[in-house]
C-alpha positions as CSV (number, residue, x, y, z in Angstrom):
1,M,147.5,-21.5,-3.8
2,D,146.1,-19.2,-5.6
3,L,143.1,-20.2,-6.5
4,Q,140.6,-18.2,-9.7
5,R,136.9,-18.3,-8.8
6,Q,135.0,-17.6,-12.2
7,S,131.3,-18.1,-11.3
8,Y,128.9,-19.2,-14.0
9,T,125.3,-20.3,-14.4
10,V,124.8,-23.2,-16.3
11,F,121.6,-24.9,-18.0
12,G,120.7,-27.7,-19.7
13,F,122.4,-30.5,-18.2
14,S,120.4,-31.8,-15.6
15,K,117.3,-30.8,-12.8
16,E,119.9,-31.0,-10.2
17,L,122.9,-28.4,-12.0
18,D,120.2,-26.2,-14.3
19,W,120.0,-22.7,-13.2
20,R,122.5,-22.8,-10.3
21,P,125.8,-21.1,-10.6
22,L,129.0,-22.8,-10.2
23,N,132.0,-21.5,-8.8
24,F,135.0,-22.9,-11.3
25,V,138.2,-22.8,-10.1
26,D,139.3,-24.8,-13.1
27,L,139.2,-22.2,-16.4
28,I,136.1,-22.4,-18.3
29,P,137.1,-22.3,-22.8
30,A,135.5,-19.1,-23.9
31,E,133.8,-21.1,-26.5
32,R,131.7,-22.5,-24.4
33,I,130.3,-19.0,-22.7
34,C,127.4,-17.6,-24.5
35,N,128.3,-13.8,-25.5
36,G,124.5,-12.9,-25.3
37,C,123.8,-13.9,-21.5
38,G,126.7,-15.1,-20.4
39,L,125.2,-18.2,-19.6
40,L,127.1,-21.8,-19.6
41,P,124.8,-23.9,-21.8
42,I,125.0,-27.4,-22.9
43,E,125.1,-26.6,-26.7
44,T,126.3,-23.2,-28.3
45,A,125.8,-22.5,-31.7
46,H,129.4,-20.8,-33.4
47,L,128.1,-17.9,-36.4
48,P,130.5,-16.9,-38.6
49,C,131.4,-13.6,-36.7
50,R,132.6,-15.6,-34.1
51,H,130.2,-15.3,-31.3
52,V,129.1,-18.0,-29.5
53,L,125.8,-18.2,-28.6
54,C,123.7,-20.6,-26.5
55,K,119.8,-21.6,-28.5
56,P,117.5,-19.5,-26.2
57,C,119.8,-16.2,-27.7
58,F,120.2,-18.1,-31.3
59,Q,116.5,-17.8,-31.8
60,Q,116.4,-14.1,-30.8
61,C,118.1,-13.7,-34.0
62,L,115.6,-14.6,-36.7
63,V,114.0,-11.1,-37.5
64,N,111.9,-10.8,-40.3
65,E,112.8,-14.0,-42.1
66,E,116.8,-13.0,-41.7
67,Y,119.2,-14.1,-39.1
68,E,121.2,-11.6,-38.0
69,C,124.1,-11.4,-34.6
70,L,122.2,-10.2,-31.5
71,L,125.5,-8.0,-31.1
72,G,125.2,-6.2,-34.3
73,C,127.5,-8.1,-36.7
74,N,126.5,-9.2,-40.2
75,Q,123.6,-11.4,-41.4
76,F,123.9,-15.1,-41.7
77,T,122.1,-18.0,-42.9
78,K,121.2,-21.0,-40.7
79,K,123.5,-23.5,-42.9
80,D,126.4,-20.8,-41.9
81,V,126.0,-21.6,-37.8
82,E,127.8,-24.9,-36.0
83,W,126.6,-26.1,-33.1
84,R,128.9,-27.4,-30.7
85,A,127.9,-29.7,-27.2
86,F,129.1,-29.7,-23.8
87,P,128.8,-33.5,-22.8
88,M,127.7,-33.5,-19.5
89,K,130.7,-36.0,-18.1
90,D,133.0,-33.5,-19.1
91,L,131.2,-30.9,-17.2
92,L,131.1,-33.5,-14.1
93,E,135.0,-33.5,-14.0
94,Y,135.4,-29.8,-13.0
95,K,136.8,-28.5,-10.1
96,V,134.6,-26.4,-8.3
97,K,133.8,-24.9,-5.5
98,C,130.9,-26.5,-2.6
99,W,127.8,-23.9,-2.8
100,N,128.2,-23.7,0.8
101,Q,131.2,-21.6,0.7
102,D,129.7,-18.2,1.7
103,N,128.9,-20.4,4.9
104,G,132.4,-21.6,5.5
105,C,132.9,-24.8,3.4
106,K,136.3,-25.3,1.5
107,A,135.8,-28.2,-0.1
108,I,137.5,-28.4,-3.7
109,L,136.3,-31.0,-5.8
110,S,134.7,-32.2,-9.2
111,V,131.2,-31.0,-10.1
112,E,130.2,-34.8,-9.8
113,E,131.9,-35.0,-5.7
114,M,130.3,-31.8,-5.2
115,L,126.2,-32.9,-6.2
116,D,127.4,-35.9,-3.5
117,H,128.6,-33.2,-0.7
118,F,126.3,-31.1,-1.3
119,Y,123.1,-33.0,-1.1
120,G,124.9,-35.4,1.4
121,G,127.1,-34.6,4.2
122,C,128.3,-30.6,3.9
123,V,127.7,-29.6,6.8
124,H,127.5,-25.7,6.7
125,R,124.0,-25.3,5.3
126,S,122.7,-22.0,7.2
127,T,119.2,-21.0,7.8
128,H,117.8,-17.8,8.9
129,C,117.1,-17.8,13.1
130,P,113.0,-16.7,13.3
131,K,113.8,-14.6,16.2
132,C,116.5,-12.6,14.8
133,S,115.8,-13.6,11.0
134,A,120.1,-13.6,11.0
135,S,121.8,-16.9,9.0
136,V,123.1,-19.4,11.4
137,L,124.5,-22.6,10.3
138,C,122.2,-25.2,11.0
139,K,124.1,-27.3,13.5
140,D,124.6,-24.3,15.2
141,V,120.9,-23.1,16.0
142,G,120.3,-24.7,19.5
143,A,123.8,-22.6,20.7
144,H,122.4,-19.7,19.0
145,R,119.5,-19.7,20.3
146,R,120.3,-20.8,24.1
147,S,122.6,-17.6,23.9
148,D,119.6,-15.7,22.8
149,C,121.1,-15.1,19.4
150,S,124.2,-13.6,20.5
151,T,126.9,-16.3,19.3
152,H,127.4,-18.2,16.1
153,K,125.9,-16.0,13.7
154,V,127.6,-16.6,9.9
155,P,129.7,-13.9,9.2
156,N,128.4,-11.8,5.5
157,Q,130.9,-13.7,3.4
158,A,130.4,-10.9,0.7
159,K,129.6,-7.6,2.9
160,H,132.3,-5.5,0.2
161,Q,130.3,-6.8,-2.8
162,K,127.2,-3.9,-3.7
163,P,125.5,-5.3,-7.1
164,S,124.3,-2.4,-9.5
165,E,121.0,-1.6,-8.8
166,G,119.7,-2.1,-12.0
167,Y,121.4,-5.5,-12.3
168,V,117.8,-7.1,-11.5
169,Q,115.9,-4.4,-13.0
170,K,117.7,-5.7,-16.3
171,A,117.3,-9.7,-15.8
172,M,113.7,-9.4,-15.5
173,L,112.9,-6.7,-18.3
174,F,114.8,-9.6,-20.8
175,L,112.6,-11.5,-19.7
176,L,109.5,-9.2,-20.7
177,E,111.3,-8.2,-24.4
178,A,111.6,-11.9,-25.0
179,T,108.3,-12.6,-24.1
180,L,106.9,-9.4,-26.1
181,R,108.8,-10.6,-28.9
182,E,107.2,-13.7,-28.9
183,R,103.8,-11.8,-29.0
184,V,104.9,-10.2,-31.6
185,E,106.0,-13.3,-33.7
186,E,102.9,-14.7,-33.9
187,I,100.7,-11.5,-34.6
188,R,102.5,-11.7,-37.5
189,I,102.5,-14.8,-38.7
190,C,98.7,-14.7,-38.3
191,L,98.7,-11.4,-40.5
192,D,101.0,-13.1,-43.3
193,R,98.4,-16.4,-43.6
194,L,95.3,-14.0,-44.1
195,I,97.3,-11.5,-46.9
196,R,98.8,-14.8,-48.8
197,D,94.2,-16.2,-48.2
198,L,93.3,-13.1,-49.9
199,T,95.8,-12.6,-52.7
200,T,94.8,-16.0,-53.5
201,Q,91.8,-15.5,-53.8
202,C,92.3,-11.9,-55.7
203,D,94.7,-13.8,-58.5
204,S,91.5,-16.5,-58.6
205,L,88.8,-13.9,-59.3
206,S,91.2,-11.8,-62.1
207,E,91.3,-16.0,-63.8
208,E,87.6,-16.1,-63.7
209,S,87.2,-12.3,-64.8
210,R,89.3,-12.5,-67.6
211,I,87.4,-15.9,-69.0
212,E,84.2,-14.5,-68.9
213,T,85.7,-11.4,-70.6
214,S,86.6,-13.8,-73.5
215,E,83.8,-15.8,-73.2
216,T,82.1,-12.6,-74.5
217,E,84.1,-12.3,-77.5
218,T,83.0,-15.3,-78.8
219,R,79.3,-14.8,-78.5
220,T,80.0,-11.7,-80.3
221,M,81.8,-13.8,-83.4
222,N,79.1,-15.9,-83.2
223,E,76.9,-13.8,-83.3
224,A,78.8,-11.5,-86.0
225,R,79.1,-14.7,-88.0
226,I,75.0,-15.0,-88.0
227,T,74.1,-11.2,-89.1
228,R,76.7,-12.0,-92.0
229,V,74.9,-15.3,-92.9
230,S,71.5,-13.6,-93.2
231,R,72.6,-10.3,-95.0
232,S,74.2,-12.9,-97.6
233,R,70.5,-14.8,-98.1
234,Q,68.7,-11.5,-98.1
235,H,71.2,-10.1,-100.8
236,F,71.2,-13.1,-102.8
237,P,67.7,-14.7,-103.4
238,T,67.8,-15.8,-106.4
239,E,71.3,-17.6,-105.6
240,V,69.9,-19.1,-102.7
241,D,66.6,-20.7,-104.1
242,R,68.8,-21.8,-107.1
243,G,70.7,-23.8,-104.4
244,D,68.9,-26.0,-102.3
245,Q,72.4,-27.5,-100.7
246,V,73.7,-24.1,-99.9
247,S,70.6,-23.3,-98.0
248,E,70.2,-26.6,-96.6
249,R,73.9,-25.2,-95.5
250,I,73.6,-22.4,-94.0
251,D,70.2,-23.4,-91.8
252,D,72.6,-26.0,-90.2
253,L,75.1,-24.1,-89.4
254,S,72.1,-21.1,-88.4
255,I,71.2,-24.0,-85.8
256,E,74.3,-24.9,-84.9
257,V,75.5,-21.7,-84.3
258,S,72.0,-20.9,-81.9
259,Q,73.1,-24.3,-80.1
260,G,76.5,-22.8,-79.3
261,V,75.5,-19.1,-78.4
262,S,72.7,-21.0,-75.7
263,A,75.1,-23.2,-74.6
264,L,77.6,-20.2,-74.2
265,S,74.9,-18.0,-72.2
266,E,74.8,-20.7,-69.7
267,H,78.3,-21.0,-68.7
268,I,78.3,-17.4,-68.6
269,K,75.2,-17.3,-66.2
270,I,77.6,-19.5,-64.1
271,L,80.8,-18.0,-64.3
272,Q,78.6,-14.7,-63.0
273,G,77.8,-16.8,-59.8
274,D,80.9,-17.5,-59.4
275,T,82.1,-14.0,-59.6
276,R,79.5,-13.2,-57.1
277,R,80.4,-16.2,-54.6
278,S,84.3,-15.0,-55.0
279,S,83.3,-11.1,-54.4
280,E,81.4,-12.1,-51.4
281,N,84.5,-14.6,-49.8
282,M,86.7,-11.4,-50.8
283,E,84.0,-8.9,-48.6
284,Q,84.3,-11.5,-45.8
285,S,87.8,-11.8,-46.1
286,N,88.3,-7.7,-45.7
287,I,86.1,-8.3,-42.5
288,E,88.5,-11.4,-40.8
289,I,91.7,-9.3,-41.8
290,K,90.5,-6.1,-39.5
291,R,88.8,-7.8,-37.1
292,H,92.4,-10.1,-36.8
293,L,94.3,-6.8,-37.0
294,S,92.0,-5.1,-34.3
295,S,92.8,-8.2,-32.3
296,A,95.7,-8.2,-32.9
297,D,95.9,-4.1,-31.4
298,D,94.2,-4.9,-28.4
299,R,97.1,-7.7,-27.8
300,L,100.0,-5.5,-28.3
301,E,98.6,-2.9,-26.5
302,G,97.7,-5.1,-23.2
303,V,101.9,-6.2,-23.7
304,L,102.9,-3.0,-23.2
305,K,100.2,-2.0,-20.1
306,T,101.9,-5.3,-19.0
307,M,105.4,-4.8,-19.5
308,K,104.7,-0.2,-18.2
309,F,103.2,-2.1,-14.6
310,L,105.6,-4.5,-14.6
311,K,108.7,-1.7,-14.5
312,G,106.7,0.5,-12.3
313,V,106.5,-2.8,-9.2
314,L,110.1,-3.4,-9.8
315,G,111.1,0.3,-9.6
316,E,109.1,0.5,-6.4
317,S,110.6,-2.8,-5.3
318,M,114.0,-1.7,-5.9
319,K,113.3,1.1,-3.9
320,R,112.6,-0.8,-1.1
321,V,115.1,-2.9,-1.1
322,T,117.8,-0.2,-0.8
323,N,116.5,2.3,1.1
324,N,118.5,1.4,3.8
325,G,122.0,3.1,2.7
326,G,122.2,1.6,-0.1
327,Q,123.0,-1.6,0.8
328,V,121.6,-5.0,-1.2
329,S,121.8,-8.0,-0.1
330,P,124.3,-10.3,-1.6
331,N,122.4,-12.7,-3.0
332,M,119.6,-11.1,-4.1
333,A,120.3,-10.9,-7.3
334,D,120.6,-13.7,-8.2
335,T,118.0,-15.0,-5.7
336,I,115.5,-12.9,-7.7
337,L,116.6,-14.5,-11.0
338,L,115.8,-17.9,-9.8
339,G,112.1,-16.8,-8.3
340,Q,111.7,-15.5,-12.2
341,N,113.1,-18.5,-13.5
342,T,110.3,-21.1,-11.8
343,L,107.5,-19.0,-12.5
344,N,107.0,-21.9,-15.1
345,I,108.3,-25.1,-13.4
346,T,105.3,-26.7,-11.6
347,C,106.7,-30.4,-10.2
348,Y,108.9,-31.0,-7.8
349,E,110.3,-34.5,-6.9
350,F,111.5,-36.0,-3.7
351,R,112.0,-39.3,-1.4
352,V,110.5,-39.8,1.5
353,K,113.1,-41.6,3.3
354,G,112.7,-43.6,6.6
355,L,109.0,-45.5,6.8
356,N,109.3,-47.4,8.6
357,E,110.6,-45.2,11.5
358,L,107.8,-42.8,10.6
359,K,105.1,-45.7,11.1
360,K,106.7,-45.9,14.5
361,A,105.6,-42.4,15.6
362,V,102.7,-42.4,13.8
363,T,102.2,-45.8,16.3
364,S,103.0,-43.7,19.4
365,E,102.6,-40.3,18.6
366,T,99.1,-41.0,16.5
367,W,100.7,-39.1,13.8
368,A,104.5,-37.9,12.0
369,V,105.0,-35.4,9.6
370,Q,108.6,-35.3,6.8
371,Q,109.0,-31.8,5.2
372,K,111.3,-30.8,2.2
373,D,113.6,-28.0,2.4
374,P,111.3,-24.8,0.7
375,V,111.6,-24.5,-3.4
376,Y,110.2,-22.5,-6.2
377,L,107.0,-23.6,-8.1
378,R,105.3,-21.1,-10.2
379,G,107.0,-18.7,-8.6
380,Y,105.6,-19.5,-5.3
381,R,108.6,-20.5,-2.6
382,I,106.6,-23.6,-1.1
383,A,108.4,-26.6,1.5
384,P,106.7,-30.2,0.4
385,G,106.2,-32.3,3.0
386,L,103.6,-35.5,4.0
387,Y,101.5,-35.4,6.8
388,L,101.0,-39.6,8.0
389,R,98.6,-40.2,10.8
390,K,96.8,-43.4,12.8
391,H,93.6,-44.5,10.8
392,G,92.3,-47.7,12.5
393,D,94.9,-50.0,12.2
394,S,96.4,-48.5,8.8
395,V,98.4,-45.0,8.5
396,A,96.7,-42.3,6.3
397,V,98.6,-40.0,3.6
398,H,97.5,-37.1,3.5
399,L,99.5,-34.3,1.6
400,L,101.5,-30.7,3.7
401,I,102.3,-27.7,2.5
402,Q,103.9,-24.6,3.9
403,L,104.0,-21.1,2.1
404,Y,107.0,-19.0,2.8
405,K,108.2,-15.7,1.7
406,G,109.4,-15.0,-1.4
407,V,111.4,-12.5,-3.7
408,V,108.9,-12.5,-6.2
409,D,105.4,-12.9,-4.1
410,E,104.2,-9.1,-5.4
411,F,104.0,-10.4,-8.2
412,L,102.0,-13.6,-8.0
413,Q,98.5,-13.7,-7.6
414,W,96.4,-13.6,-3.9
415,P,95.2,-15.7,-2.2
416,Y,97.2,-18.8,-3.3
417,C,94.3,-21.1,-5.0
418,H,96.5,-24.2,-7.2
419,D,95.5,-27.7,-6.8
420,I,98.5,-29.9,-5.9
421,Q,98.3,-33.4,-7.6
422,I,100.4,-36.0,-6.0
423,T,102.0,-38.6,-7.6
424,F,103.6,-42.0,-5.9
425,M,106.3,-43.5,-8.8
426,Q,107.9,-47.0,-9.1
427,S,111.8,-46.2,-9.8
428,S,111.7,-49.6,-11.0
429,S,108.8,-49.0,-13.7
430,D,106.3,-46.3,-15.5
431,R,103.7,-47.6,-12.6
432,R,102.4,-44.4,-11.1
433,R,98.9,-43.6,-8.5
434,E,97.7,-39.8,-8.7
435,F,95.4,-38.1,-6.6
436,P,94.5,-34.8,-7.1
437,N,93.8,-32.0,-4.1
438,R,92.2,-29.1,-4.0
439,T,92.9,-26.2,-2.6
440,R,90.5,-24.1,-0.2
441,R,91.9,-20.5,-0.7
442,H,89.8,-18.7,1.9
443,L,91.9,-20.5,4.5
444,E,94.5,-18.1,6.7
445,S,97.6,-20.3,5.8
446,F,97.1,-19.2,1.5
447,L,97.6,-16.3,2.3
448,R,100.3,-14.2,0.9
449,P,103.1,-14.6,3.7
450,T,104.1,-11.5,6.0
451,E,106.3,-13.2,8.1
452,L,109.0,-15.8,7.4
453,C,106.4,-18.3,6.9
454,N,102.6,-19.3,7.0
455,R,101.4,-22.1,9.0
456,A,101.7,-25.5,7.8
457,R,98.8,-26.6,6.4
458,Y,97.6,-30.6,5.5
459,Y,94.6,-31.8,2.8
460,T,91.9,-33.8,4.0
461,S,92.0,-36.3,1.4
462,F,94.3,-39.1,1.4
463,V,95.8,-42.3,0.3
464,L,96.4,-45.6,2.7
465,L,100.1,-46.2,3.2
466,D,99.2,-50.4,2.9
467,D,97.7,-49.8,-0.2
468,L,100.9,-47.8,-1.8
469,E,103.1,-51.1,0.2
470,R,100.9,-53.5,-1.5
471,D,100.9,-52.1,-4.7
472,G,105.1,-52.0,-4.5
473,F,105.0,-48.2,-4.3
474,T,107.8,-48.5,-1.3
475,E,111.3,-49.2,-2.2
476,G,113.8,-49.7,0.4
477,N,111.6,-48.2,3.3
478,E,111.5,-44.9,0.5
479,L,109.0,-44.0,-0.8
480,C,108.9,-41.7,-4.1
481,V,106.9,-38.9,-4.4
482,M,106.3,-36.1,-7.0
483,W,104.0,-33.2,-6.2
484,E,102.0,-30.9,-9.1
485,L,101.1,-27.6,-9.2
486,L,97.2,-27.6,-11.5
487,P,96.7,-24.6,-13.0
488,R,94.2,-21.9,-10.7
489,T,90.7,-22.8,-9.5
490,S,88.4,-20.7,-9.5
491,E,85.5,-20.6,-6.3
């Protein structure tokens, strides 16, 4: 039966599926695929131009407070967009191939069954031989080493695939461009806020100036009235003397006008003080705007320099990857993208199984180790684990770490210097027990790996297994553990 293979990277569904490609056998409707990045998201935006975008791509449609399709179509409003969800239960029913298909696994199962198969009983897991670096199935490692690395090598299933040299570079530049857009948008919002504040202060100053002008005109009119009254008394002294009532009225009017002029002068002085303070505030605002503009220019220049530097480093990396006749590892592009996508991932949760057997091993051998496969955290490729050793009548539980060579090592800071916080959790409740572990960056185990991996290293701080059992953190002969990489330390 000829099965059609469609490979899409999904995200937004679960931590077991997100950012991993699924090789679908069933046909995926086009309306589920983002036309911008080609990913399969849990939620899609359907635009009036009939294009479909995921949420990250849709957010990049906002330019200068207006929405415009990324693919060059007409502008639209947010109300014109229809959001459609891809339910998790529907995705789990699709038929896919096992992630180990390149290692010879022929299983075709639903997504839900494939997860149980892959994390449970799939026998086609592979690793790289430390001696010859060949890919070998885990179940064949013994026979491979006994044959002096001459047999049981996994054939290159994708030897005829030749990824484009610019694929990885374009993917990384896409991430850099998204970061640059976010920084420019922050700067634009800051400048808009400063301009609005300055406009408000200018309007307030203009209104105060208008009031001051009006008061000045009123004072001039009152002074003109006083002058006319005084002239009338000088030109008609006889009538004033004969009209006592008129004279008294004029005196009263003069007193009222004088009082009004005095009150008006005090008000004008107050307005002048307010105007002077407003002028000072405006000058301070101008200084603040200039400072923010200078800071914005410095931030933009820093982002551009960083982008230029990463372009150069990426170009050198591509030359080194393709210097062997243009042959590129078939999974190199997806691996680099996976490393880039994990730069912001700081946590990894796993279960330590077989506690009773581990305690027996500690009793007989004084120590035991349980270590997981390498994962990417903050871009570093780390194999997490626990180191158990005898401590009096109990068992001490230490953090165990081993650094592997990763695909984005040249973009990271070395030596490795992140502190690690270990959290023991109860599945049936929200109870947690945390304790941090400080990294001593000067140790050789935390330098950048030059071989496949560095030597494993355990931290000196520990917690007693008896305390964990007494507090109910061990359930069904298992221990639920979460690693969290904390910000870098400075020594």
